C-alpha positions in Angstrom: 40.8 39.3 -77.0 40.9 40.3 -80.7 39.8 43.4 -82.4 37.6 42.6 -85.3 37.3 45.4 -87.9 34.4 44.7 -90.1 33.7 46.1 -93.6 35.6 49.4 -93.2 36.1 49.5 -96.9 36.9 52.6 -99.0 33.6 52.6 -100.8 31.4 52.9 -97.7 33.7 54.5 -95.1 32.8 58.1 -95.8 31.3 61.3 -94.2 27.8 60.2 -95.2 27.9 57.7 -92.3 26.2 58.7 -89.0 28.6 60.5 -86.7 31.5 59.9 -89.1 34.1 61.9 -87.2 33.5 60.1 -83.9 33.3 56.8 -85.7 36.6 57.4 -87.5 38.3 58.6 -84.3 37.1 55.7 -82.2 38.2 53.0 -84.7 41.6 54.6 -85.2 42.1 54.8 -81.5 41.1 51.2 -80.9 43.3 49.9 -83.7 46.3 51.8 -82.3 45.6 50.6 -78.8 45.2 47.0 -79.9 48.6 47.1 -81.7 50.2 48.8 -78.7 48.9 46.1 -76.4 49.6 43.1 -78.6 45.9 42.5 -79.2 45.4 41.0 -82.7 43.6 43.2 -85.2 41.7 41.2 -87.8 40.0 42.7 -90.8 36.9 41.5 -92.6 35.9 42.7 -96.1 32.5 42.3 -97.8 32.3 41.1 -101.4 28.9 41.5 -103.1 30.1 39.6 -106.2 30.8 40.4 -109.8 29.0 43.4 -111.1 28.2 44.9 -107.7 29.6 48.1 -106.4 31.5 46.4 -103.6 33.5 43.7 -105.4 37.0 42.4 -105.0 39.3 44.0 -107.6 37.7 47.5 -107.5 39.5 50.2 -105.5 36.5 50.7 -103.1 36.9 47.1 -102.0 40.1 47.8 -100.1 40.4 48.8 -96.4 39.9 52.5 -95.7 43.2 54.2 -95.7 42.7 55.7 -92.2 42.3 52.2 -90.8 44.8 50.4 -93.0 45.8 46.9 -92.3 49.5 46.8 -91.4 50.2 43.2 -92.3 47.2 42.0 -90.2 45.0 39.1 -91.2 42.2 39.8 -93.6 39.2 37.6 -94.2 36.7 38.1 -97.1 33.0 37.3 -96.8 30.0 37.3 -99.1 27.3 37.2 -96.4 26.5 39.5 -93.4 28.0 37.5 -90.7 31.8 37.5 -90.3 31.6 34.0 -88.8 30.0 32.2 -91.8 32.1 30.1 -94.1 35.3 32.3 -94.2 37.5 30.5 -91.7 37.3 33.2 -89.0 35.4 31.0 -86.5 37.9 28.2 -86.9 40.8 30.6 -86.6 39.5 32.2 -83.4 38.8 28.7 -81.9 42.3 27.5 -82.8 43.8 30.5 -81.0 41.4 30.0 -78.0 40.0 33.5 -78.3 37.3 34.1 -75.7 36.5 37.8 -76.3 35.9 39.7 -79.6 35.6 43.5 -79.7 33.7 44.4 -82.9 34.0 47.7 -84.8 33.1 48.7 -88.3 30.2 48.9 -90.8 27.3 48.8 -91.0 25.5 48.8 -87.7 22.2 47.4 -89.0 23.7 44.8 -91.4 27.1 43.1 -90.9 27.8 44.4 -87.4 24.4 43.2 -86.1 24.9 39.8 -87.8 28.5 39.4 -86.6 27.6 40.3 -83.0 24.7 37.9 -82.8 26.5 35.1 -84.5 29.6 35.6 -82.3 27.4 35.5 -79.2 25.7 32.3 -80.5 29.2 30.7 -81.0 30.0 31.5 -77.3 32.3 34.5 -77.7 32.1 37.4 -75.3 31.2 40.2 -77.6 32.3 43.8 -76.9 30.9 46.8 -78.8 32.9 50.0 -78.2 30.9 53.2 -78.2 30.9 55.1 -81.5 33.0 52.4 -83.2 30.2 51.3 -85.6 28.0 53.3 -87.9 25.6 53.2 -90.8 23.7 55.3 -93.3 20.1 56.6 -93.2 17.6 54.1 -94.7 14.0 54.1 -95.7 12.9 53.4 -92.1 15.4 55.0 -89.8 18.1 57.6 -89.8 21.7 56.4 -89.2 21.4 57.9 -85.7 18.2 55.9 -84.9 19.8 52.7 -86.2 22.9 53.3 -84.1 20.9 54.0 -81.0 18.5 51.1 -81.5 21.2 48.5 -81.8 23.8 49.9 -79.4 21.5 51.1 -76.6 18.7 48.6 -76.9 19.2 45.5 -79.1 22.7 44.3 -78.2 23.3 45.8 -74.8 22.9 43.2 -72.1 21.6 40.6 -74.6 24.4 39.8 -77.1 27.2 42.1 -76.1 28.7 44.5 -73.6 28.4 48.0 -75.1 31.1 49.9 -73.4 33.3 53.0 -73.9 36.4 53.1 -76.0 38.4 53.8 -72.8 37.0 50.7 -71.0 37.7 48.6 -74.1 41.3 49.8 -74.1 41.6 49.0 -70.4 40.5 45.4 -71.2 43.1 45.2 -74.0 45.7 45.9 -71.4 44.4 42.9 -69.6 
């Protein structure tokens, strides 16, 4: 198993996210548990390109301080899926990884794409409760988006949506 921490960058990891306190706590807890149990933590950052708000080289591009990478591997992407063209897929296959626990941002964008693509590549995808979040959009609140994906779209189709505690138990292996 690996813990994949997607797009938890300073610019977008903030209290405007749905259920921010629970999200922040869940991700911190999972990162600490992964490190304690020798489960590799891998970070992915999103780069929208020159001139965009989320661009390599600006302070908001870096990993959120509360989740800081402690020498762990970091991959940078320019599309929604963490598996497309950044070397992550090849890296996981080289290491014979079977299970990927996914946490991070945003539920309705990069988390959704990463979970579905990971599933299509044959990984067992795990989505810990409260460990992904998003903002309100023109069609749904952040809460509605969270519930739609976590309780309907992914569960039993593309991923196992389980508690933080169950995820940690699986890390212990």
